OpenMM code with the backbone's topology and positions (N, CA, C; nanometers):
from openmm import Vec3, app, unit

residues = "MET LEU GLN ASN GLU ARG ALA LYS HIS GLU GLU SER LEU GLN LYS LEU LYS ALA LYS ASN GLU ALA ALA LEU GLU ASP LEU LYS ALA GLN ILE ASP THR LEU LYS GLN LYS GLU LEU ASN ARG HIS PHE ASP LYS LEU ALA ILE TYR LYS ASP VAL ILE HIS ILE VAL SER GLU ILE LEU ARG GLU LEU GLU ALA VAL ALA THR SER THR GLN GLU SER ILE SER ALA ASP VAL GLU HIS SER PHE ALA LEU ASN ARG ASN LYS ALA TYR GLY TYR ILE SER LEU VAL SER CYS GLN GLU VAL LEU ASP LYS TYR ASN GLU MET ILE ASP PHE PHE ILE PRO LEU LEU TYR GLU GLY LYS GLN ALA THR TRP GLU GLN MET ARG GLU LYS ALA ASP SER MET LEU ASN ALA MET ARG ASN ASP LEU GLY ILE ASN GLU GLY GLU VAL VAL TYR ARG GLY THR ARG".split()
positions = [
    Vec3(2.0541, -2.2656, 1.4693),
    Vec3(2.1296, -2.2783, 1.3520),
    Vec3(2.0852, -2.2027, 1.2441),
    Vec3(1.9516, -2.2103, 1.2246),
    Vec3(1.8711, -2.1145, 1.1084),
    Vec3(1.8945, -1.9723, 1.1426),
    Vec3(1.8837, -1.9458, 1.2711),
    Vec3(1.8925, -1.7907, 1.3046),
    Vec3(2.0439, -1.7575, 1.2850),
    Vec3(2.1259, -1.8258, 1.3049),
    Vec3(2.2706, -1.7735, 1.2778),
    Vec3(2.2907, -1.7692, 1.1287),
    Vec3(2.2454, -1.8597, 1.0512),
    Vec3(2.2560, -1.8415, 0.9046),
    Vec3(2.1902, -1.7405, 0.8550),
    Vec3(2.0689, -1.7050, 0.9135),
    Vec3(1.9751, -1.5919, 0.8699),
    Vec3(2.0630, -1.4653, 0.9144),
    Vec3(2.1328, -1.4387, 1.0251),
    Vec3(2.2215, -1.3541, 1.0694),
    Vec3(2.3356, -1.3200, 0.9825),
    Vec3(2.3934, -1.4261, 0.9443),
    Vec3(2.5170, -1.4142, 0.8540),
    Vec3(2.4781, -1.3557, 0.7130),
    Vec3(2.3749, -1.4159, 0.6746),
    Vec3(2.3303, -1.3743, 0.5331),
    Vec3(2.2715, -1.2172, 0.5309),
    Vec3(2.1958, -1.1802, 0.6383),
    Vec3(2.1769, -1.0541, 0.6488),
    Vec3(2.2929, -0.9491, 0.6670),
    Vec3(2.3969, -0.9974, 0.7361),
    Vec3(2.5349, -0.9214, 0.7544),
    Vec3(2.5931, -0.9221, 0.6189),
    Vec3(2.5984, -1.0327, 0.5418),
    Vec3(2.6498, -1.0232, 0.4126),
    Vec3(2.5752, -0.9297, 0.3340),
    Vec3(2.4557, -0.9300, 0.3415),
    Vec3(2.3614, -0.8432, 0.2502),
    Vec3(2.3650, -0.6944, 0.2862),
    Vec3(2.3859, -0.6886, 0.4193),
    Vec3(2.4139, -0.5510, 0.4471),
    Vec3(2.5578, -0.4865, 0.3915),
    Vec3(2.6653, -0.5585, 0.3959),
    Vec3(2.7751, -0.5427, 0.3508),
    Vec3(2.7679, -0.5185, 0.1916),
    Vec3(2.7070, -0.6129, 0.1276),
    Vec3(2.7010, -0.5875, -0.0195),
    Vec3(2.6213, -0.4611, -0.0625),
    Vec3(2.5095, -0.4234, 0.0353),
    Vec3(2.4302, -0.3129, -0.0109),
    Vec3(2.5138, -0.1801, 0.0345),
    Vec3(2.6042, -0.1887, 0.1201),
    Vec3(2.6833, -0.0597, 0.1724),
    Vec3(2.7936, -0.0491, 0.0400),
    Vec3(2.8527, -0.1516, -0.0120),
    Vec3(2.9450, -0.1638, -0.1074),
    Vec3(2.8887, -0.0995, -0.2353),
    Vec3(2.7695, -0.1385, -0.2597),
    Vec3(2.7022, -0.1012, -0.3921),
    Vec3(2.6584, 0.0566, -0.3893),
    Vec3(2.6258, 0.0864, -0.2665),
    Vec3(2.5941, 0.2256, -0.2447),
    Vec3(2.7246, 0.3135, -0.2653),
    Vec3(2.8280, 0.2665, -0.2042),
    Vec3(2.9482, 0.3467, -0.2269),
    Vec3(2.9769, 0.3593, -0.3817),
    Vec3(2.9533, 0.2425, -0.4497),
    Vec3(2.9890, 0.2502, -0.5927),
    Vec3(2.9091, 0.3100, -0.6612),
    Vec3(2.7852, 0.3236, -0.6296),
    Vec3(2.6824, 0.4239, -0.6810),
    Vec3(2.7153, 0.5675, -0.6846),
    Vec3(2.7497, 0.5984, -0.5330),
    Vec3(2.8028, 0.7414, -0.5019),
    Vec3(2.9182, 0.7687, -0.5967),
    Vec3(3.0095, 0.6810, -0.6027),
    Vec3(3.1227, 0.7105, -0.6998),
    Vec3(3.0946, 0.7294, -0.8254),
    Vec3(2.9954, 0.6671, -0.8949),
    Vec3(2.9448, 0.6870, -1.0350),
    Vec3(2.8819, 0.8211, -1.0531),
    Vec3(2.8143, 0.8349, -0.9421),
    Vec3(2.7303, 0.9595, -0.9494),
    Vec3(2.8244, 1.0824, -0.9593),
    Vec3(2.9398, 1.0744, -0.8809),
    Vec3(3.0498, 1.1887, -0.8720),
    Vec3(3.1228, 1.1920, -1.0048),
    Vec3(3.1350, 1.0632, -1.0691),
    Vec3(3.1950, 1.0718, -1.2114),
    Vec3(3.1111, 1.1390, -1.3100),
    Vec3(2.9716, 1.0989, -1.3104),
    Vec3(2.8973, 1.1496, -1.4029),
    Vec3(2.8918, 1.3099, -1.3693),
    Vec3(2.8866, 1.3460, -1.2459),
    Vec3(2.8715, 1.4957, -1.2327),
    Vec3(2.9864, 1.5444, -1.2892),
    Vec3(3.1136, 1.5094, -1.2923),
    Vec3(3.2283, 1.5777, -1.3201),
    Vec3(3.2292, 1.5828, -1.4824),
    Vec3(3.1808, 1.4662, -1.5428),
    Vec3(3.1554, 1.4801, -1.6850),
    Vec3(3.0721, 1.5716, -1.7285),
    Vec3(2.9626, 1.5702, -1.6514),
    Vec3(2.8496, 1.6753, -1.7053),
    Vec3(2.9255, 1.8198, -1.6868),
    Vec3(2.9991, 1.8544, -1.6013),
    Vec3(3.0407, 1.9830, -1.5742),
    Vec3(3.1426, 2.0002, -1.6870),
    Vec3(3.2400, 1.9056, -1.7136),
    Vec3(3.3364, 1.9313, -1.8101),
    Vec3(3.2595, 1.9480, -1.9657),
    Vec3(3.1683, 1.8806, -1.9797),
    Vec3(3.0602, 1.8883, -2.1092),
    Vec3(3.0110, 2.0345, -2.1241),
    Vec3(2.9600, 2.0653, -2.0124),
    Vec3(2.9002, 2.2068, -2.0139),
    Vec3(3.0204, 2.2988, -2.0178),
    Vec3(3.1156, 2.3007, -1.9513),
    Vec3(3.2364, 2.3794, -1.9909),
    Vec3(3.2586, 2.4109, -2.1107),
    Vec3(3.2893, 2.2896, -2.1906),
    Vec3(3.3425, 2.2736, -2.2919),
    Vec3(3.2236, 2.3406, -2.4015),
    Vec3(3.1053, 2.3252, -2.3805),
    Vec3(2.9960, 2.3737, -2.4642),
    Vec3(3.0080, 2.5213, -2.4493),
    Vec3(3.0004, 2.5942, -2.3248),
    Vec3(3.0146, 2.7389, -2.3236),
    Vec3(3.1516, 2.7917, -2.3736),
    Vec3(3.2551, 2.7229, -2.3547),
    Vec3(3.3750, 2.7612, -2.4404),
    Vec3(3.3563, 2.7684, -2.5753),
    Vec3(3.3045, 2.6563, -2.6391),
    Vec3(3.2588, 2.6463, -2.7799),
    Vec3(3.1729, 2.7880, -2.8222),
    Vec3(3.0807, 2.7959, -2.7329),
    Vec3(2.9737, 2.8986, -2.7735),
    Vec3(3.0607, 3.0475, -2.7855),
    Vec3(3.1345, 3.0644, -2.6749),
    Vec3(3.2038, 3.1840, -2.6757),
    Vec3(3.2940, 3.2190, -2.7849),
    Vec3(3.3820, 3.0987, -2.8199),
    Vec3(3.4536, 3.1100, -2.9557),
    Vec3(3.3830, 3.1216, -3.0611),
    Vec3(3.2678, 3.0536, -3.0808),
    Vec3(3.1796, 3.0796, -3.2093),
    Vec3(3.1263, 3.2205, -3.2017),
    Vec3(3.1034, 3.2942, -3.0945),
    Vec3(3.0607, 3.4237, -3.0916),
    Vec3(3.1768, 3.5313, -3.1633),
    Vec3(3.3015, 3.4834, -3.1058),
    Vec3(3.4143, 3.5556, -3.1546),
    Vec3(3.4403, 3.5455, -3.3198),
    Vec3(3.4134, 3.4172, -3.3545),
    Vec3(3.4238, 3.3816, -3.5028),
    Vec3(3.3128, 3.4751, -3.5740),
    Vec3(3.2123, 3.4626, -3.5337),
    Vec3(3.0795, 3.5349, -3.6122),
    Vec3(3.1166, 3.7022, -3.6022),
    Vec3(3.1872, 3.7378, -3.4944),
    Vec3(3.2026, 3.8956, -3.4852),
    Vec3(3.3080, 3.9201, -3.6122),
    Vec3(3.4116, 3.8363, -3.6212),
    Vec3(3.5177, 3.8501, -3.7134),
    Vec3(3.4525, 3.8450, -3.8625),
    Vec3(3.3749, 3.7322, -3.8708),
    Vec3(3.3060, 3.7235, -4.0108),
    Vec3(3.2115, 3.8181, -4.0356),
    Vec3(3.1447, 3.8849, -3.9443),
    Vec3(3.0399, 3.9908, -3.9661),
    Vec3(3.1099, 4.1218, -4.0071),
    Vec3(3.2392, 4.1437, -3.9710),
    Vec3(3.3155, 4.2575, -4.0157),
    Vec3(3.3487, 4.2641, -4.1560),
    Vec3(3.3920, 4.1337, -4.1996),
    Vec3(3.4243, 4.1262, -4.3299),
    Vec3(3.3180, 4.1353, -4.4356),
    Vec3(3.2008, 4.0629, -4.3903),
    Vec3(3.0831, 4.0597, -4.4659),
    Vec3(3.0224, 4.1948, -4.4676),
    Vec3(3.0392, 4.2734, -4.3783),
    Vec3(2.9887, 4.4169, -4.3932),
    Vec3(3.0739, 4.4996, -4.4890),
    Vec3(3.2035, 4.4707, -4.5064),
    Vec3(3.3025, 4.5456, -4.6202),
    Vec3(3.2593, 4.4870, -4.7498),
    Vec3(3.2501, 4.3395, -4.7534),
    Vec3(3.2172, 4.2954, -4.8795),
    Vec3(3.0798, 4.3354, -4.9232),
    Vec3(2.9806, 4.3602, -4.8430),
    Vec3(2.8601, 4.3878, -4.8899),
    Vec3(2.8604, 4.5345, -4.9352),
    Vec3(2.9335, 4.6061, -4.8786),
    Vec3(2.9457, 4.7514, -4.9162),
    Vec3(3.0056, 4.7577, -5.0750),
    Vec3(3.1087, 4.6765, -5.1055),
    Vec3(3.1610, 4.6694, -5.2335),
    Vec3(3.0775, 4.6142, -5.3183),
    Vec3(3.0038, 4.5126, -5.2883),
    Vec3(2.9231, 4.4296, -5.3789),
    Vec3(2.7998, 4.5105, -5.4061),
    Vec3(2.7596, 4.6141, -5.3171),
    Vec3(2.6454, 4.6786, -5.3524),
    Vec3(2.6786, 4.8094, -5.4067),
    Vec3(2.8048, 4.8414, -5.4284),
    Vec3(2.8598, 4.9700, -5.5059),
    Vec3(2.8427, 5.0815, -5.4015),
    Vec3(2.7981, 5.0798, -5.2606),
    Vec3(2.8348, 5.1797, -5.1932),
    Vec3(2.9602, 5.2163, -5.1443),
    Vec3(3.0545, 5.1350, -5.1661),
    Vec3(3.1819, 5.1795, -5.1477),
    Vec3(3.2690, 5.1068, -5.2586),
    Vec3(3.3896, 5.1692, -5.2871),
    Vec3(3.4628, 5.1349, -5.4171),
    Vec3(3.5430, 5.0182, -5.3939),
    Vec3(3.6184, 5.0024, -5.2815),
    Vec3(3.7009, 4.9039, -5.2521),
    Vec3(3.7067, 4.8617, -5.1039),
    Vec3(3.7669, 4.7473, -5.0629),
    Vec3(3.7842, 4.7142, -4.9102),
    Vec3(3.8830, 4.8104, -4.8594),
    Vec3(3.8493, 4.8602, -4.7387),
    Vec3(3.9496, 4.9508, -4.6644),
    Vec3(4.0747, 4.8599, -4.6410),
    Vec3(4.1860, 4.9270, -4.6290),
    Vec3(4.3078, 4.8811, -4.5817),
    Vec3(4.3012, 4.8142, -4.4512),
    Vec3(4.2412, 4.9004, -4.3639),
    Vec3(4.2154, 4.8609, -4.2246),
    Vec3(4.1465, 4.7116, -4.2185),
    Vec3(4.0313, 4.6997, -4.2742),
    Vec3(3.9520, 4.5905, -4.2700),
    Vec3(4.0384, 4.4748, -4.3314),
    Vec3(4.0985, 4.4998, -4.4530),
    Vec3(4.1902, 4.4090, -4.5101),
    Vec3(4.2992, 4.3451, -4.4105),
    Vec3(4.3452, 4.4316, -4.3453),
    Vec3(4.4384, 4.4065, -4.2473),
    Vec3(4.4032, 4.3173, -4.1370),
    Vec3(4.2661, 4.3675, -4.0889),
    Vec3(4.2124, 4.2968, -3.9745),
    Vec3(4.1656, 4.1485, -4.0320),
    Vec3(4.1123, 4.1421, -4.1604),
    Vec3(4.0795, 4.0100, -4.2023),
    Vec3(4.2140, 3.9160, -4.2027),
    Vec3(4.3030, 3.9616, -4.2445),
    Vec3(4.4241, 3.8910, -4.2702),
    Vec3(4.4620, 3.8256, -4.1200),
    Vec3(4.4730, 3.9178, -4.0271),
    Vec3(4.4943, 3.8741, -3.9079),
    Vec3(4.4108, 3.7852, -3.8316),
    Vec3(4.2868, 3.8277, -3.8348),
    Vec3(4.1658, 3.7568, -3.7698),
    Vec3(4.1197, 3.6219, -3.8310),
    Vec3(4.1446, 3.6151, -3.9584),
    Vec3(4.0901, 3.4645, -4.0183),
    Vec3(4.1708, 3.3801, -3.9670),
    Vec3(4.2943, 3.3734, -3.9534),
    Vec3(4.3904, 3.2848, -3.8886),
    Vec3(4.3561, 3.2466, -3.7403),
    Vec3(4.3366, 3.3685, -3.6700),
    Vec3(4.3003, 3.3595, -3.5334),
    Vec3(4.1712, 3.2755, -3.5205),
    Vec3(4.0830, 3.3198, -3.6057),
    Vec3(3.9428, 3.2262, -3.6114),
    Vec3(3.9538, 3.0688, -3.6338),
    Vec3(4.0825, 3.0747, -3.7435),
    Vec3(4.0892, 2.9044, -3.7658),
    Vec3(4.1258, 2.8470, -3.6407),
    Vec3(4.2392, 2.9081, -3.5690),
    Vec3(4.2711, 2.8484, -3.4668),
    Vec3(4.1884, 2.8123, -3.3462),
    Vec3(4.0990, 2.9135, -3.3292),
    Vec3(4.0001, 2.9063, -3.2179),
    Vec3(3.8902, 2.7807, -3.2497),
    Vec3(3.8602, 2.7799, -3.3884),
    Vec3(3.7802, 2.6731, -3.4170),
    Vec3(3.8412, 2.5654, -3.4023),
    Vec3(3.9629, 2.5343, -3.4454),
    Vec3(4.0489, 2.4131, -3.4457),
    Vec3(4.0674, 2.3768, -3.2952),
    Vec3(4.0631, 2.4412, -3.2032),
    Vec3(4.0526, 2.4109, -3.0611),
    Vec3(3.9469, 2.3269, -3.0195),
    Vec3(3.8220, 2.3875, -3.0479),
    Vec3(3.6970, 2.3313, -2.9813),
    Vec3(3.6152, 2.2645, -3.0985),
    Vec3(3.6206, 2.2526, -3.2171),
    Vec3(3.5140, 2.2296, -3.3063),
    Vec3(3.5550, 2.0936, -3.3788),
    Vec3(3.4403, 2.0638, -3.4478),
    Vec3(3.4795, 1.9270, -3.5309),
    Vec3(3.5022, 1.9810, -3.6779),
    Vec3(3.5277, 1.8873, -3.7387),
    Vec3(3.6072, 1.9203, -3.8920),
    Vec3(3.4781, 1.9608, -3.9602),
    Vec3(3.3592, 1.9328, -3.9609),
    Vec3(3.2602, 1.9868, -4.0340),
    Vec3(3.2652, 2.1382, -4.0210),
    Vec3(3.2605, 2.1878, -3.9077),
    Vec3(3.2569, 2.3392, -3.8783),
    Vec3(3.4050, 2.4051, -3.9250),
    Vec3(3.5013, 2.3388, -3.9371),
    Vec3(3.6428, 2.3893, -3.9837),
    Vec3(3.6179, 2.3875, -4.1520),
    Vec3(3.5712, 2.2731, -4.1984),
    Vec3(3.5486, 2.2807, -4.3438),
    Vec3(3.4546, 2.3748, -4.3881),
    Vec3(3.3590, 2.4221, -4.3451),
    Vec3(3.2734, 2.5342, -4.3688),
    Vec3(3.3306, 2.6392, -4.3448),
    Vec3(3.3954, 2.6886, -4.2492),
    Vec3(3.4695, 2.8087, -4.2281),
    Vec3(3.5671, 2.8445, -4.3479),
    Vec3(3.6704, 2.7177, -4.3763),
    Vec3(3.7472, 2.7109, -4.4719),
    Vec3(3.6955, 2.7658, -4.6287),
    Vec3(3.5758, 2.7018, -4.6608),
    Vec3(3.5033, 2.7201, -4.7719),
    Vec3(3.4691, 2.8576, -4.7872),
    Vec3(3.4202, 2.8943, -4.6694),
    Vec3(3.3846, 3.0504, -4.6855),
    Vec3(3.4990, 3.1381, -4.6959),
    Vec3(3.6185, 3.1244, -4.5913),
    Vec3(3.7205, 3.2071, -4.6255),
    Vec3(3.7910, 3.1990, -4.7894),
    Vec3(3.7940, 3.0660, -4.8210),
    Vec3(3.8489, 3.0482, -4.9484),
    Vec3(3.7434, 3.1254, -5.0550),
    Vec3(3.6310, 3.1441, -5.0169),
    Vec3(3.5461, 3.2177, -5.1097),
    Vec3(3.5692, 3.3699, -5.1014),
    Vec3(3.6189, 3.4035, -4.9679),
    Vec3(3.6264, 3.5578, -4.9440),
    Vec3(3.7641, 3.5918, -5.0148),
    Vec3(3.8639, 3.5169, -4.9920),
    Vec3(3.9877, 3.5767, -5.0369),
    Vec3(4.0094, 3.6241, -5.1762),
    Vec3(3.9462, 3.5531, -5.2931),
    Vec3(3.9596, 3.6181, -5.4053),
    Vec3(3.8733, 3.7591, -5.4342),
    Vec3(3.7817, 3.7614, -5.3400),
    Vec3(3.6968, 3.8933, -5.3487),
    Vec3(3.7812, 3.9962, -5.2750),
    Vec3(3.8477, 3.9951, -5.1899),
    Vec3(3.9532, 4.0793, -5.1096),
    Vec3(4.0776, 4.1037, -5.1742),
    Vec3(4.1265, 4.0099, -5.2325),
    Vec3(4.2751, 4.0316, -5.2834),
    Vec3(4.2684, 4.0315, -5.4482),
    Vec3(4.1878, 3.9584, -5.5203),
    Vec3(4.1895, 3.9551, -5.6467),
    Vec3(4.0872, 4.0292, -5.7185),
    Vec3(4.0069, 4.1161, -5.6574),
    Vec3(3.9139, 4.1859, -5.7171),
    Vec3(3.7942, 4.1225, -5.7921),
    Vec3(3.7916, 3.9765, -5.7351),
    Vec3(3.6586, 3.8971, -5.8092),
    Vec3(3.5381, 3.9515, -5.7422),
    Vec3(3.4364, 3.9067, -5.8287),
    Vec3(3.2919, 3.9824, -5.7589),
    Vec3(3.2074, 3.8568, -5.7432),
    Vec3(3.1331, 3.8706, -5.6566),
    Vec3(3.0157, 3.8022, -5.5935),
    Vec3(2.8990, 3.8671, -5.5435),
    Vec3(2.7934, 3.8034, -5.5400),
    Vec3(2.6507, 3.8747, -5.5022),
    Vec3(2.6506, 3.8623, -5.3658),
    Vec3(2.5707, 3.9500, -5.3062),
    Vec3(2.5492, 3.9340, -5.1570),
    Vec3(2.4952, 3.8129, -5.1322),
    Vec3(2.4108, 3.7468, -5.2149),
    Vec3(2.3482, 3.6394, -5.1723),
    Vec3(2.4537, 3.4937, -5.1513),
    Vec3(2.5555, 3.5078, -5.2550),
    Vec3(2.6612, 3.3859, -5.2673),
    Vec3(2.7527, 3.4060, -5.0947),
    Vec3(2.7608, 3.5311, -5.0892),
    Vec3(2.8514, 3.5523, -4.9595),
    Vec3(2.7796, 3.5085, -4.8265),
    Vec3(2.6297, 3.5508, -4.8463),
    Vec3(2.5558, 3.5074, -4.7443),
    Vec3(2.5465, 3.3674, -4.7134),
    Vec3(2.5288, 3.2985, -4.8330),
    Vec3(2.5213, 3.1449, -4.8435),
    Vec3(2.6290, 3.0731, -4.7639),
    Vec3(2.7565, 3.1311, -4.7947),
    Vec3(2.8705, 3.0648, -4.7395),
    Vec3(2.8796, 3.1062, -4.5990),
    Vec3(2.8414, 3.2290, -4.5642),
    Vec3(2.8332, 3.2309, -4.3977),
    Vec3(2.7251, 3.1715, -4.3314),
    Vec3(2.6259, 3.1320, -4.4002),
    Vec3(2.5147, 3.0631, -4.3387),
    Vec3(2.5326, 2.9140, -4.3315),
    Vec3(2.6106, 2.8672, -4.4165),
    Vec3(2.6476, 2.7285, -4.4299),
    Vec3(2.7440, 2.7040, -4.2986),
    Vec3(2.8309, 2.8074, -4.2641),
    Vec3(2.9144, 2.7790, -4.1422),
    Vec3(2.8435, 2.8032, -4.0154),
    Vec3(2.7474, 2.8783, -4.0228),
    Vec3(2.6712, 2.8992, -3.9031),
    Vec3(2.5786, 2.7839, -3.8696),
    Vec3(2.5291, 2.7110, -3.9845),
    Vec3(2.4630, 2.5905, -3.9592),
    Vec3(2.5577, 2.4831, -3.9080),
    Vec3(2.6632, 2.4759, -3.9572),
    Vec3(2.7549, 2.3638, -3.9116),
    Vec3(2.7936, 2.4093, -3.7584),
    Vec3(2.7862, 2.5251, -3.7143),
    Vec3(2.8313, 2.5505, -3.5634),
    Vec3(2.7108, 2.5207, -3.4842),
    Vec3(2.5645, 2.5440, -3.5568),
    Vec3(2.4530, 2.5090, -3.4731),
    Vec3(2.4388, 2.3569, -3.4431),
    Vec3(2.4776, 2.2691, -3.5781),
    Vec3(2.4729, 2.1425, -3.5365),
    Vec3(2.5745, 2.1052, -3.4397),
    Vec3(2.6942, 2.1536, -3.4522),
    Vec3(2.7989, 2.1228, -3.3500),
    Vec3(2.7748, 2.1628, -3.2016),
    Vec3(2.6973, 2.2620, -3.1777),
    Vec3(2.6322, 2.2812, -3.0482),
    Vec3(2.5082, 2.2124, -3.0188),
    Vec3(2.4561, 2.1309, -3.0931),
    Vec3(2.3454, 2.0410, -3.0729),
    Vec3(2.2113, 2.1372, -3.0929),
    Vec3(2.2127, 2.2453, -3.1864),
    Vec3(2.0715, 2.2908, -3.2084),
    Vec3(2.0323, 2.2408, -3.3205),
    Vec3(1.9269, 2.1831, -3.3194),
    Vec3(1.8843, 2.0893, -3.4332),
    Vec3(1.7312, 2.1180, -3.4828),
    Vec3(1.7267, 2.2608, -3.4622),
    Vec3(1.5797, 2.3126, -3.5082),
    Vec3(1.5707, 2.3453, -3.6399),
    Vec3(1.6515, 2.2741, -3.7366),
    Vec3(1.6560, 2.3213, -3.8735),
    Vec3(1.7571, 2.4185, -3.9057),
    Vec3(1.7893, 2.4233, -4.0290),
    Vec3(1.8850, 2.5181, -4.0861),
    Vec3(1.8586, 2.6767, -4.0904),
    Vec3(1.9509, 2.7611, -4.0616),
    Vec3(1.8983, 2.8988, -4.1004),
    Vec3(1.9398, 2.9312, -4.2171),
    Vec3(1.8654, 2.9928, -4.3070),
    Vec3(1.8569, 3.0308, -4.4392),
    Vec3(1.8205, 3.1863, -4.4427),
    Vec3(1.8962, 3.2728, -4.5113),
    Vec3(1.8502, 3.4045, -4.5394),
    Vec3(1.7486, 3.4029, -4.6344),
    Vec3(1.6295, 3.4793, -4.5934),
    Vec3(1.5315, 3.4705, -4.7046),
    Vec3(1.5058, 3.6278, -4.7305),
    Vec3(1.5667, 3.7233, -4.7036),
    Vec3(1.5781, 3.8411, -4.7216),
    Vec3(1.5891, 3.8895, -4.8755),
    Vec3(1.5615, 4.0014, -4.9064),
    Vec3(1.5970, 4.0398, -5.0507),
    Vec3(1.7150, 4.1225, -5.0554),
    Vec3(1.7953, 4.1509, -4.9593),
    Vec3(1.9093, 4.2348, -4.9715),
    Vec3(2.0310, 4.1595, -4.9254),
] * unit.nanometer
topology = app.Topology()
chain = topology.addChain("A")
for resn in residues:
    res = topology.addResidue(resn, chain)
    for name in ("N", "CA", "C"):
        topology.addAtom(name, app.Element.getBySymbol(name[0]), res)
């Protein structure tokens, strides 16, 4: 009788072990799927942030030239490109990013608009500070936590 009970117990234990192993494999598969989705999302976000940085770099180049008096005004082509691309960048950021990045982007664009369209003046440091603030928000969103980037140059 004892041997029969032991055999039944062992059989039940084996079934439970097999069931647990199947559940564990299922959880592993779910985790792998989530990891892959998160990795894809991270790389999508990184690609979009690169595009946004390219757009911002173009306008910063023009604004710097005007601020340092090496150029009298913003070229019509750059102004047109800015008008088109700032909205495109807003959409890109909205698709993949957190509100903090969008807020910093909007602060920067709201700072640039009077410089472009109303002839207002700003220093290179002020422009760069707005761009760095957005970059730092992007870095945080990407999980880069090695401190903030700050422009420490003199120009």
